[in-house]
C-alpha positions as a Python dict, from the first residue, in 0.01 Angstrom:
ca = {
    (1, 'M'): (0, 0, 0),
    (2, 'Y'): (259, -113, -251),
    (3, 'F'): (450, -434, -295),
    (4, 'A'): (745, -468, -528),
    (5, 'A'): (965, -770, -585),
    (6, 'L'): (1231, -889, -824),
    (7, 'L'): (1212, -1241, -964),
    (8, 'A'): (1536, -1349, -1128),
    (9, 'R'): (1535, -1661, -1342),
    (10, 'T'): (1844, -1871, -1286),
    (11, 'E'): (1960, -2220, -1383),
    (12, 'D'): (1826, -2339, -1046),
    (13, 'G'): (1483, -2177, -1087),
    (14, 'W'): (1345, -1844, -972),
    (15, 'E'): (1505, -1634, -700),
    (16, 'A'): (1303, -1359, -536),
    (17, 'S'): (1411, -1046, -357),
    (18, 'D'): (1211, -770, -201),
    (19, 'T'): (1298, -442, -361),
    (20, 'E'): (1284, -89, -235),
    (21, 'L'): (1183, 160, -502),
    (22, 'D'): (1242, 480, -305),
    (23, 'D'): (1566, 555, -492),
    (24, 'V'): (1423, 460, -833),
    (25, 'E'): (1321, 766, -1033),
    (26, 'T'): (1319, 643, -1393),
    (27, 'L'): (1261, 330, -1594),
    (28, 'S'): (1637, 319, -1659),
    (29, 'D'): (1700, 312, -1282),
    (30, 'L'): (1451, 28, -1248),
    (31, 'A'): (1610, -168, -1535),
    (32, 'D'): (1955, -119, -1380),
    (33, 'L'): (1823, -248, -1046),
    (34, 'A'): (1684, -555, -1223),
    (35, 'R'): (2010, -617, -1409),
    (36, 'E'): (2203, -602, -1081),
    (37, 'A'): (1984, -886, -951),
    (38, 'S'): (2109, -1115, -1227),
    (39, 'P'): (2475, -1080, -1315),
    (40, 'D'): (2442, -1363, -1570),
    (41, 'E'): (2196, -1158, -1779),
    (42, 'D'): (1911, -1397, -1707),
    (43, 'T'): (1550, -1287, -1725),
    (44, 'V'): (1445, -1063, -1437),
    (45, 'L'): (1088, -961, -1364),
    (46, 'V'): (1003, -659, -1155),
    (47, 'L'): (653, -703, -1017),
    (48, 'I'): (483, -399, -869),
    (49, 'E'): (137, -399, -718),
    (50, 'Q'): (-83, -142, -551),
    (51, 'E'): (-363, -303, -353),
    (52, 'D'): (-649, -383, -592),
    (53, 'A'): (-578, -71, -801),
    (54, 'W'): (-314, -178, -1054),
    (55, 'F'): (-12, -395, -1112),
    (56, 'G'): (286, -374, -1341),
    (57, 'V'): (535, -619, -1487),
    (58, 'V'): (874, -506, -1612),
    (59, 'R'): (1079, -771, -1785),
    (60, 'V'): (1450, -723, -1833),
    (61, 'D'): (1643, -972, -2045),
    (62, 'G'): (2011, -884, -2030),
    (63, 'E'): (2087, -556, -2203),
    (64, 'E'): (1766, -551, -2407),
    (65, 'D'): (1516, -271, -2353),
    (66, 'P'): (1272, -347, -2074),
    (67, 'R'): (931, -480, -2171),
    (68, 'I'): (644, -335, -1968),
    (69, 'Y'): (283, -420, -1894),
    (70, 'V'): (59, -208, -1671),
    (71, 'S'): (-290, -335, -1583),
    (72, 'D'): (-453, 10, -1548),
    (73, 'A'): (-264, 309, -1680),
    (74, 'A'): (-500, 569, -1533),
    (75, 'A'): (-469, 421, -1183),
    (76, 'A'): (-91, 384, -1220),
    (77, 'A'): (-61, 747, -1333),
    (78, 'R'): (-181, 854, -989),
    (79, 'S'): (106, 663, -829),
    (80, 'S'): (468, 767, -806),
    (81, 'Y'): (574, 408, -884),
    (82, 'G'): (330, 388, -1172),
    (83, 'E'): (470, 706, -1322),
    (84, 'I'): (807, 532, -1356),
    (85, 'L'): (648, 270, -1584),
    (86, 'L'): (427, 501, -1791),
    (87, 'T'): (682, 622, -2041),
    (88, 'D'): (596, 828, -2347),
    (89, 'E'): (670, 525, -2564),
    (90, 'L'): (437, 303, -2360),
    (91, 'L'): (158, 560, -2392),
    (92, 'G'): (219, 605, -2765),
    (93, 'R'): (355, 958, -2737),
    (94, 'E'): (652, 1123, -2895),
    (95, 'P'): (835, 1308, -2617),
    (96, 'D'): (931, 1616, -2821),
    (97, 'D'): (646, 1635, -3071),
    (98, 'D'): (336, 1819, -2947),
    (99, 'G'): (135, 1696, -3244),
    (100, 'D'): (143, 1339, -3110),
    (101, 'D'): (-39, 1444, -2792),
    (102, 'L'): (-353, 1411, -3002),
    (103, 'D'): (-269, 1045, -3064),
    (104, 'A'): (-241, 991, -2690),
    (105, 'L'): (-581, 1155, -2644),
    (106, 'D'): (-732, 911, -2890),
    (107, 'L'): (-616, 624, -2667),
    (108, 'D'): (-853, 722, -2388),
    (109, 'G'): (-1153, 788, -2609),
    (110, 'T'): (-1104, 1165, -2572),
    (111, 'E'): (-1352, 1182, -2284),
    (112, 'D'): (-1188, 1502, -2167),
    (113, 'G'): (-1026, 1587, -2498),
    (114, 'E'): (-1047, 1964, -2482),
    (115, 'S'): (-918, 2003, -2129),
    (116, 'D'): (-650, 1735, -2180),
    (117, 'D'): (-521, 1910, -2492),
    (118, 'E'): (-511, 2249, -2322),
    (119, 'E'): (-344, 2115, -2009),
    (120, 'D'): (-88, 1918, -2214),
    (121, 'E'): (13, 2237, -2393),
    (122, 'D'): (20, 2437, -2070),
    (123, 'G'): (198, 2160, -1877),
    (124, 'G'): (484, 2163, -2120),
    (125, 'G'): (570, 1798, -2089),
    (126, 'S'): (439, 1447, -2102),
    (127, 'D'): (566, 1371, -1750),
    (128, 'A'): (325, 1630, -1615),
    (129, 'A'): (47, 1479, -1823),
    (130, 'A'): (118, 1125, -1706),
    (131, 'G'): (162, 1235, -1347),
    (132, 'S'): (-178, 1398, -1322),
    (133, 'G'): (-363, 1128, -1515),
    (134, 'E'): (-426, 1342, -1823),
    (135, 'A'): (-446, 1168, -2160),
    (136, 'V'): (-375, 834, -1997),
    (137, 'P'): (-601, 547, -2101),
    (138, 'H'): (-815, 363, -1852),
    (139, 'G'): (-720, 0, -1869),
    (140, 'P'): (-411, -195, -1966),
    (141, 'V'): (-116, -64, -2165),
    (142, 'G'): (208, -215, -2278),
    (143, 'D'): (321, -559, -2384),
    (144, 'A'): (51, -803, -2274),
    (145, 'E'): (261, -1087, -2419),
    (146, 'V'): (549, -1006, -2182),
    (147, 'L'): (510, -1342, -2002),
    (148, 'D'): (386, -1564, -2288),
    (149, 'D'): (707, -1766, -2318),
    (150, 'L'): (706, -1814, -1939),
    (151, 'G'): (359, -1971, -1934),
    (152, 'V'): (131, -1673, -1869),
    (153, 'S'): (-75, -1590, -2175),
    (154, 'E'): (-195, -1246, -2275),
    (155, 'K'): (-551, -1349, -2189),
    (156, 'E'): (-449, -1469, -1843),
    (157, 'L'): (-246, -1154, -1774),
    (158, 'R'): (-530, -924, -1879),
    (159, 'S'): (-780, -1110, -1658),
    (160, 'M'): (-573, -1085, -1339),
    (161, 'S'): (-682, -867, -1051),
    (162, 'G'): (-653, -863, -675),
    (163, 'D'): (-332, -1053, -599),
    (164, 'A'): (-196, -1042, -954),
    (165, 'V'): (164, -1061, -835),
    (166, 'G'): (83, -1383, -649),
    (167, 'E'): (-103, -1523, -950),
    (168, 'I'): (192, -1447, -1178),
    (169, 'A'): (439, -1603, -936),
    (170, 'E'): (220, -1911, -902),
    (171, 'A'): (197, -1951, -1280),
    (172, 'L'): (577, -1923, -1303),
    (173, 'G'): (627, -2179, -1026),
    (174, 'A'): (780, -1909, -806),
    (175, 'L'): (509, -1852, -546),
    (176, 'D'): (710, -2009, -263),
    (177, 'V'): (1015, -1791, -325),
    (178, 'L'): (797, -1482, -364),
    (179, 'E'): (621, -1550, -35),
    (180, 'T'): (958, -1555, 143),
    (181, 'V'): (1007, -1185, 60),
    (182, 'R'): (646, -1074, 95),
}
């Protein structure tokens, strides 16, 4: 079961809204959805959680590129919502350069190096690789400092599990508004 919410930082504090991700197919779609939640270009956090498997934080500050943190890339790769977050850039891949697939393999310790390499070449694209969990590291990926300036340190973020979305909202002082949409 998934839970996704938008937390928009305003002059009056945090505002939460439940968000439906069925129409979101790309990270750009998700960033646009976040920007719509804050017409004043304030900070917006998209919090996505799959029960005890993984969570993701996408931070959108105005027109800047989204900053992303995913707690377990391999678990997220098995999820349609996780696939949205696991971009080539986040996984350290160059989208059009097959030679960089080897760099991505190094990220996961090359446990299945031979089969990953062969399947990446046969799959023809990094989306296929991310979607089936190939060459995706077990564990966190992305910007672990995404919430540092909001009071959640890298160490705290990396240690979260279970109800990570609730823990993040509590640390931000937004648990009450999050609970209204949960």
